[in-house]
C-alpha positions in Angstrom: 0.0 0.0 0.0 3.0 2.3 0.0 2.1 3.8 -3.4 -1.3 4.9 -2.1 0.2 6.3 1.2 2.9 8.4 -0.5 1.1 9.5 -3.7 0.3 13.2 -3.6 -0.9 13.6 -7.1 -1.7 11.7 -10.3 -0.8 13.4 -13.6 -2.7 11.8 -16.5 -2.2 12.0 -20.2 -5.1 12.1 -22.6 -5.2 11.1 -26.3 -1.8 9.3 -26.3 -3.0 6.5 -28.6 -4.2 7.7 -32.0 -6.9 5.1 -32.3 -8.4 6.1 -29.0 -8.3 9.8 -29.9 -10.2 8.8 -33.1 -12.8 6.7 -31.4 -13.8 9.7 -29.2 -13.7 12.1 -32.2 -10.7 14.0 -30.9 -7.8 15.3 -33.0 -4.4 13.6 -32.6 -2.4 16.0 -30.5 1.0 17.5 -31.4 2.1 17.7 -27.8 0.9 15.8 -24.7 -2.5 16.6 -23.3 -2.2 16.7 -19.5 -4.8 16.7 -16.7 -4.8 15.6 -13.1 -6.6 13.2 -10.8 -6.4 13.6 -7.0 -4.8 11.0 -4.7 -8.3 10.5 -3.2 -9.3 8.9 -6.5 -6.9 5.9 -5.9 -8.4 2.5 -5.2 -5.8 -0.2 -4.3 -6.7 -3.6 -5.7 -8.3 -5.7 -3.0 -9.5 -2.7 -0.9 -13.0 -2.6 -2.3 -15.1 -2.1 -5.5 -15.2 0.7 -8.0 -18.1 2.9 -6.9 -20.0 4.7 -9.6 -20.9 8.3 -8.8 -24.5 9.2 -8.3 -26.6 10.0 -11.3 -23.8 8.9 -13.7 -25.1 6.6 -16.5 -22.0 6.1 -18.7 -18.8 5.4 -16.8 -16.0 4.1 -19.1 -13.0 2.0 -18.4 -9.6 3.1 -19.6 -6.6 0.8 -18.9 -3.3 2.6 -18.6 0.4 1.9 -17.9 1.2 3.8 -14.6 4.6 5.2 -14.0 5.6 5.4 -10.3 8.0 8.2 -9.4 10.9 7.2 -7.1 12.8 10.4 -6.7 12.0 14.1 -7.1 11.7 15.1 -10.7 11.9 18.9 -11.3 13.6 21.3 -13.6 12.6 23.0 -16.8 15.8 21.9 -18.5 15.3 18.1 -17.8 16.2 15.8 -20.6 14.3 12.6 -21.4 17.1 10.5 -20.0 17.2 12.5 -16.7 13.5 12.2 -16.4 13.6 8.4 -16.7 16.2 8.3 -13.9 13.4 9.4 -11.5 11.2 6.4 -12.2 10.9 3.7 -9.5 9.0 1.4 -11.8 5.7 0.6 -13.5 2.3 -0.7 -12.5 -1.2 -0.8 -14.0 -4.1 1.5 -13.4 -7.6 2.4 -14.7 -8.7 5.9 -15.5 -12.4 5.6 -14.9 -14.3 8.4 -16.7 -17.8 9.8 -16.6 -18.0 10.0 -20.4 -21.3 11.9 -20.7 -20.1 14.4 -18.1 -16.8 14.8 -19.9 -18.5 15.4 -23.2 -20.8 18.0 -21.6 -17.8 19.8 -20.1 -15.7 19.6 -23.2 -18.6 21.1 -25.3 -18.6 24.1 -23.0 -14.9 24.5 -23.0 -14.8 23.6 -19.3 -12.3 21.4 -17.3 -12.8 17.7 -17.0 -12.6 17.6 -13.2 -16.1 16.3 -12.5 -15.7 13.5 -15.0 -12.3 12.3 -13.9 -11.8 12.9 -10.2 -14.5 11.0 -8.3 -13.6 8.6 -5.5 -12.4 5.2 -6.8 -11.9 6.6 -10.3 -8.2 5.5 -10.3 -8.1 1.7 -9.5 -4.5 0.6 -9.3 -2.6 -2.7 -8.9 -1.5 -3.7 -5.5 1.8 -4.9 -6.9 4.6 -3.5 -4.6 7.4 -3.0 -5.4 6.4 -1.9 -9.0 7.7 -3.6 -12.1 11.3 -2.6 -12.9 11.6 -0.2 -15.8 13.8 -2.6 -17.9 11.1 -5.2 -17.8 8.9 -3.0 -20.0 9.5 -2.5 -23.8 7.8 -1.2 -26.9 6.1 -4.5 -27.6 4.6 -4.8 -24.1 0.9 -5.2 -24.3 -1.9 -3.8 -22.1 -5.3 -5.5 -22.1 -8.7 -5.2 -20.4 -11.7 -7.4 -20.2 -15.2 -6.8 -18.8 -17.0 -10.0 -17.7 -14.4 -12.0 -19.7 -15.2 -10.1 -22.9 -12.2 -8.5 -24.6 -12.4 -4.7 -24.7 -9.0 -3.1 -24.9 -5.6 -4.2 -26.2 -2.6 -2.1 -27.2 1.1 -2.1 -27.3 3.2 0.6 -25.8 4.9 1.4 -29.1 1.5 2.7 -30.2 1.9 5.7 -27.8 2.2 9.0 -29.5 4.5 10.2 -26.8 6.6 7.6 -25.0 7.2 7.6 -21.3 10.5 9.6 -21.2 9.1 12.4 -23.3 5.9 12.5 -21.1 8.0 12.8 -17.9 10.3 15.4 -19.4 7.3 17.4 -20.7 5.8 17.5 -17.3 9.1 18.7 -15.7 9.7 21.2 -18.4 6.2 22.6 -17.7 7.4 23.5 -14.2 5.4 20.8 -12.6 7.5 18.9 -10.0 6.8 15.3 -9.3 7.6 13.8 -5.9 8.4 10.2 -4.8 5.1 8.2 -4.9 3.5 10.4 -7.5 2.0 8.6 -10.5 1.9 9.4 -14.2 -0.9 7.7 -16.2 0.2 7.4 -19.8 -3.0 7.2 -21.8 -5.3 4.4 -22.9 -5.5 2.3 -26.1 -8.7 2.1 -28.2 -11.7 0.1 -27.0 -13.0 2.1 -24.1 -16.5 1.5 -23.1 -19.1 1.5 -20.4 -19.3 -0.5 -17.2 -22.3 -1.1 -15.0 -22.9 -2.2 -11.4 -22.1 -5.9 -11.1 -19.5 -6.0 -13.8 -16.0 -7.5 -13.2 -13.0 -5.8 -14.8 -9.8 -7.7 -15.4 -6.8 -6.0 -16.8 -3.1 -6.8 -17.2 0.3 -6.2 -18.6 1.2 -9.3 -20.6 3.5 -11.6 -18.6 3.9 -9.2 -15.8 0.7 -8.6 -13.8 -3.0 -9.0 -13.7 -5.6 -7.2 -11.5 -9.3 -7.5 -10.9 -11.9 -5.0 -9.8 -15.6 -5.4 -9.3 -18.1 -2.5 -9.9 -20.5 -1.8 -7.1 
């Protein structure tokens, strides 16, 4: 549970897989799209179900590689290599999203906070310590199933912006990351709704699997 105890913020990346951007009707970005989720949104595997917010009728799953920061990352001149030196390892998380709320906010030019930050909206693997960085490569595959039906599958080489560039972009934007902070790196195509009673299984091929129920 050390990740949850020490995490002060979650920095998330939107539209980092071209096919996912397309499925939501978004343009492919030319630089990373950054938003945040609070530490209060974290839900450690085994500590309870994903709870849908009241009056939400379209909550989507988004499986993501999560980067766990091991030492302070700060400085507007940070290189990609220096940024990677701050990484403790990788794990897996879900960015649960109130899609109808997000669409409504986007159409009004408003922030996504209400769609992204509700309690339990960031389920995360209980794996501790996290996966060592050298165990992950461009061919590494993320996947997600709902009630044993395949929903999402994607390889890390499909990312528009790889992990080192994302980390350096955050640092160069004058946003410091502290030990325990988490970077969510975007989701592959195939996002879709979940409902009360569903069971979500997700994994990183050959490295970890996690399971969450939806209350």
